[in-house]
C-alpha atoms as an extended CHARMM CRD file, in Angstrom:
* protein
*
        88  EXT
         1         1  UNK       CA           -210.3450000000      134.8820000000       60.6980000000  PROA      1               0.0000000000
         2         2  UNK       CA           -210.4190000000      137.6950000000       58.1210000000  PROA      2               0.0000000000
         3         3  UNK       CA           -207.6290000000      137.5500000000       55.4320000000  PROA      3               0.0000000000
         4         4  UNK       CA           -206.8240000000      141.5820000000       54.1160000000  PROA      4               0.0000000000
         5         5  UNK       CA           -204.6960000000      141.9860000000       50.6730000000  PROA      5               0.0000000000
         6         6  UNK       CA           -201.8720000000      144.1610000000       51.7320000000  PROA      6               0.0000000000
         7         7  UNK       CA           -201.6160000000      145.3760000000       48.1160000000  PROA      7               0.0000000000
         8         8  UNK       CA           -203.6110000000      147.3850000000       46.1370000000  PROA      8               0.0000000000
         9         9  UNK       CA           -202.4680000000      145.6730000000       42.8860000000  PROA      9               0.0000000000
        10        10  UNK       CA           -204.9270000000      143.3190000000       41.3470000000  PROA      10              0.0000000000
        11        11  UNK       CA           -203.9820000000      139.6450000000       42.3890000000  PROA      11              0.0000000000
        12        12  UNK       CA           -203.1850000000      138.6250000000       38.5800000000  PROA      12              0.0000000000
        13        13  UNK       CA           -200.6020000000      141.2910000000       38.3540000000  PROA      13              0.0000000000
        14        14  UNK       CA           -198.7660000000      140.8100000000       41.9230000000  PROA      14              0.0000000000
        15        15  UNK       CA           -197.2520000000      137.4960000000       39.8830000000  PROA      15              0.0000000000
        16        16  UNK       CA           -196.1580000000      139.7040000000       36.8380000000  PROA      16              0.0000000000
        17        17  UNK       CA           -193.3300000000      141.0940000000       38.1040000000  PROA      17              0.0000000000
        18        18  UNK       CA           -190.7820000000      139.1100000000       35.9840000000  PROA      18              0.0000000000
        19        19  UNK       CA           -192.6300000000      139.9830000000       33.0610000000  PROA      19              0.0000000000
        20        20  UNK       CA           -192.5260000000      143.3180000000       33.5350000000  PROA      20              0.0000000000
        21        21  UNK       CA           -188.9130000000      143.2180000000       34.0800000000  PROA      21              0.0000000000
        22        22  UNK       CA           -188.2070000000      141.3480000000       30.9470000000  PROA      22              0.0000000000
        23        23  UNK       CA           -190.4650000000      143.6720000000       28.9460000000  PROA      23              0.0000000000
        24        24  UNK       CA           -188.4030000000      146.5120000000       29.8680000000  PROA      24              0.0000000000
        25        25  UNK       CA           -185.2020000000      144.3520000000       29.1600000000  PROA      25              0.0000000000
        26        26  UNK       CA           -186.5870000000      143.8810000000       25.7890000000  PROA      26              0.0000000000
        27        27  UNK       CA           -187.5300000000      147.4770000000       25.0530000000  PROA      27              0.0000000000
        28        28  UNK       CA           -184.0640000000      148.5250000000       26.4850000000  PROA      28              0.0000000000
        29        29  UNK       CA           -182.0250000000      145.8570000000       24.4260000000  PROA      29              0.0000000000
        30        30  UNK       CA           -183.9540000000      147.2790000000       21.3320000000  PROA      30              0.0000000000
        31        31  UNK       CA           -183.1850000000      151.2330000000       22.1400000000  PROA      31              0.0000000000
        32        32  UNK       CA           -179.5950000000      150.1640000000       22.7410000000  PROA      32              0.0000000000
        33        33  UNK       CA           -179.4360000000      148.3150000000       19.4060000000  PROA      33              0.0000000000
        34        34  UNK       CA           -180.7640000000      150.8980000000       17.6140000000  PROA      34              0.0000000000
        35        35  UNK       CA           -178.5420000000      153.6770000000       19.1410000000  PROA      35              0.0000000000
        36        36  UNK       CA           -175.9520000000      151.5350000000       18.0590000000  PROA      36              0.0000000000
        37        37  UNK       CA           -177.3100000000      151.5060000000       14.2500000000  PROA      37              0.0000000000
        38        38  UNK       CA           -179.2110000000      148.0440000000       14.0720000000  PROA      38              0.0000000000
        39        39  UNK       CA           -182.6350000000      147.7860000000       13.2520000000  PROA      39              0.0000000000
        40        40  UNK       CA           -185.2260000000      145.7380000000       15.0850000000  PROA      40              0.0000000000
        41        41  UNK       CA           -184.2700000000      142.4430000000       13.0840000000  PROA      41              0.0000000000
        42        42  UNK       CA           -180.8530000000      142.6250000000       13.4370000000  PROA      42              0.0000000000
        43        43  UNK       CA           -181.1440000000      142.8730000000       17.1250000000  PROA      43              0.0000000000
        44        44  UNK       CA           -183.5060000000      139.9920000000       17.8600000000  PROA      44              0.0000000000
        45        45  UNK       CA           -181.0690000000      138.0230000000       15.3970000000  PROA      45              0.0000000000
        46        46  UNK       CA           -178.1620000000      138.9470000000       17.6250000000  PROA      46              0.0000000000
        47        47  UNK       CA           -180.0910000000      138.1410000000       20.7940000000  PROA      47              0.0000000000
        48        48  UNK       CA           -181.5250000000      134.6620000000       19.6330000000  PROA      48              0.0000000000
        49        49  UNK       CA           -177.5100000000      134.2800000000       19.0310000000  PROA      49              0.0000000000
        50        50  UNK       CA           -176.1560000000      135.2880000000       22.2260000000  PROA      50              0.0000000000
        51        51  UNK       CA           -179.1000000000      133.4320000000       24.1710000000  PROA      51              0.0000000000
        52        52  UNK       CA           -179.2240000000      130.5380000000       21.8940000000  PROA      52              0.0000000000
        53        53  UNK       CA           -183.2640000000      130.9190000000       22.6700000000  PROA      53              0.0000000000
        54        54  UNK       CA           -186.1990000000      132.8850000000       20.4980000000  PROA      54              0.0000000000
        55        55  UNK       CA           -186.7030000000      136.0310000000       21.0330000000  PROA      55              0.0000000000
        56        56  UNK       CA           -189.9520000000      135.5880000000       22.9660000000  PROA      56              0.0000000000
        57        57  UNK       CA           -188.3570000000      132.4560000000       25.2010000000  PROA      57              0.0000000000
        58        58  UNK       CA           -185.6350000000      134.7770000000       26.4800000000  PROA      58              0.0000000000
        59        59  UNK       CA           -185.6380000000      135.1710000000       30.4210000000  PROA      59              0.0000000000
        60        60  UNK       CA           -184.1200000000      137.9100000000       32.5580000000  PROA      60              0.0000000000
        61        61  UNK       CA           -180.7680000000      136.2220000000       32.2960000000  PROA      61              0.0000000000
        62        62  UNK       CA           -180.7100000000      135.8520000000       28.8280000000  PROA      62              0.0000000000
        63        63  UNK       CA           -181.5260000000      139.2010000000       27.9870000000  PROA      63              0.0000000000
        64        64  UNK       CA           -178.7470000000      140.5700000000       30.5720000000  PROA      64              0.0000000000
        65        65  UNK       CA           -176.3010000000      138.7000000000       28.6470000000  PROA      65              0.0000000000
        66        66  UNK       CA           -177.5080000000      140.3270000000       25.4210000000  PROA      66              0.0000000000
        67        67  UNK       CA           -176.9390000000      143.9140000000       27.2100000000  PROA      67              0.0000000000
        68        68  UNK       CA           -173.6740000000      142.9920000000       28.0110000000  PROA      68              0.0000000000
        69        69  UNK       CA           -172.5570000000      141.7830000000       24.7110000000  PROA      69              0.0000000000
        70        70  UNK       CA           -174.0280000000      145.0110000000       23.1050000000  PROA      70              0.0000000000
        71        71  UNK       CA           -172.4410000000      147.1700000000       25.6140000000  PROA      71              0.0000000000
        72        72  UNK       CA           -169.0890000000      145.8750000000       24.4350000000  PROA      72              0.0000000000
        73        73  UNK       CA           -170.0820000000      146.3700000000       20.9150000000  PROA      73              0.0000000000
        74        74  UNK       CA           -170.7460000000      149.9600000000       21.8480000000  PROA      74              0.0000000000
        75        75  UNK       CA           -167.6630000000      150.4080000000       23.8190000000  PROA      75              0.0000000000
        76        76  UNK       CA           -165.3540000000      149.0390000000       20.6940000000  PROA      76              0.0000000000
        77        77  UNK       CA           -167.2170000000      151.1940000000       18.7970000000  PROA      77              0.0000000000
        78        78  UNK       CA           -166.6510000000      154.3770000000       20.6660000000  PROA      78              0.0000000000
        79        79  UNK       CA           -162.9320000000      153.7930000000       21.2510000000  PROA      79              0.0000000000
        80        80  UNK       CA           -162.4420000000      153.1470000000       17.2950000000  PROA      80              0.0000000000
        81        81  UNK       CA           -164.2590000000      156.5950000000       16.6200000000  PROA      81              0.0000000000
        82        82  UNK       CA           -162.3680000000      157.9310000000       18.9930000000  PROA      82              0.0000000000
        83        83  UNK       CA           -158.8190000000      156.5300000000       17.6370000000  PROA      83              0.0000000000
        84        84  UNK       CA           -159.9760000000      157.7440000000       14.0850000000  PROA      84              0.0000000000
        85        85  UNK       CA           -160.7980000000      161.2780000000       15.2150000000  PROA      85              0.0000000000
        86        86  UNK       CA           -157.0640000000      161.2880000000       17.2750000000  PROA      86              0.0000000000
        87        87  UNK       CA           -155.6750000000      159.9540000000       13.7760000000  PROA      87              0.0000000000
        88        88  UNK       CA           -156.6710000000      163.1230000000       11.5210000000  PROA      88              0.0000000000
C-alpha cells in the first residue's frame, strides 16, 4: 500500500494551525490596544492580568477573553467621546 500526502504543506507545518491562530490573535490584540492608545507593554500587562497567565503562555481562549475586554473598553471610550460631543 502506498500512502499519499493529501496536502502540499510540509508535515511539520500541518500541526501548527493553532500556533498560527494564536500569533494572529496576539498581533490583533496589539493593534487593537494601539488603536485605543495603549503601548505594547501596557497591552501585554493588561492581557496577563485578564488571562492570569504570562503573555507567551496565553492560548486562543485566553486571548479571545482579552479581545472581548479590549472591545468593551473601546466601546466605553467611544460612548464617552460621543457624550462629550453632544454636551457641547
